N, C-alpha and C positions, 0 to 999 in steps of 0.2 A: 452468924450469932445462935447461938442457943436458944430453943423455943422457951426456956424458964428465965432467960435475961430480958428485962425492959429497957427501954430507951426513953431517957426524960429530956425532954425539950424545953426549953424555956417559955414562959407564957408570951403570945404576941398579942397585940392589940391593932387593930386596923380601924383608921378613923377615914371616913368618907365623907368629904365636902362637896356639896353640890351647889353650882354657882348659878343663878340665871334659871332656877327651877320654877315650881310652880308658884304664882302669885294667888294666893288663898282669897284675895278679895275680888278677883276676877273668876274665880271659880265658883264661890256660893258669895252670888253678889247681895250686898243689903240695897236694893233699889228703891227699897222706901226709907231711906235714912240719907238725909240732905247732905250730912257730913261726907257721905259716900261722892256726891258729885261736887262739893266744894272741892276736896281735896284729890279727885282723882282726874282732874281735867284731861290730862296728855292719854292716860292710858285706862280711863273707865269704859265699861262697856256701854254703848248706847241703849235706849229704851226699847227700840225696834229690833234689837239683836238679843235681848234678854229671853232665854227658855224659862217661864213660869213652871213652877211645880206645884201642882194641887196641894199636894200634902208630903213635905218632904219629911225624911225619917232620919234622924242623928243618931250617933253612937251615944251611949249615956255620957261618957268621959268628956264630951264635946259640950255639955250643957251651957258651962259658964262662958264659952267662947261665942256660942250662938245667942246667948242671951246679952252678951255685949256687941255683937253685930248688930242683931235684928231689934235689939232695944226693947 
């Protein structure tokens, strides 16, 4: 094919679905929220396994989610 010709391809969309991925409530644990203990009896992380962070730093886009989780 000559260098002046281009090949046009149809657009492609790739959808990736991950099942069984990260469980956010066991990543950033709302340990001081009683609803976590009440609703996560089978999969909740026990108090002696929680790694407490002195000063968590959040991405600004997570402000609403952090407020909802931590209260």
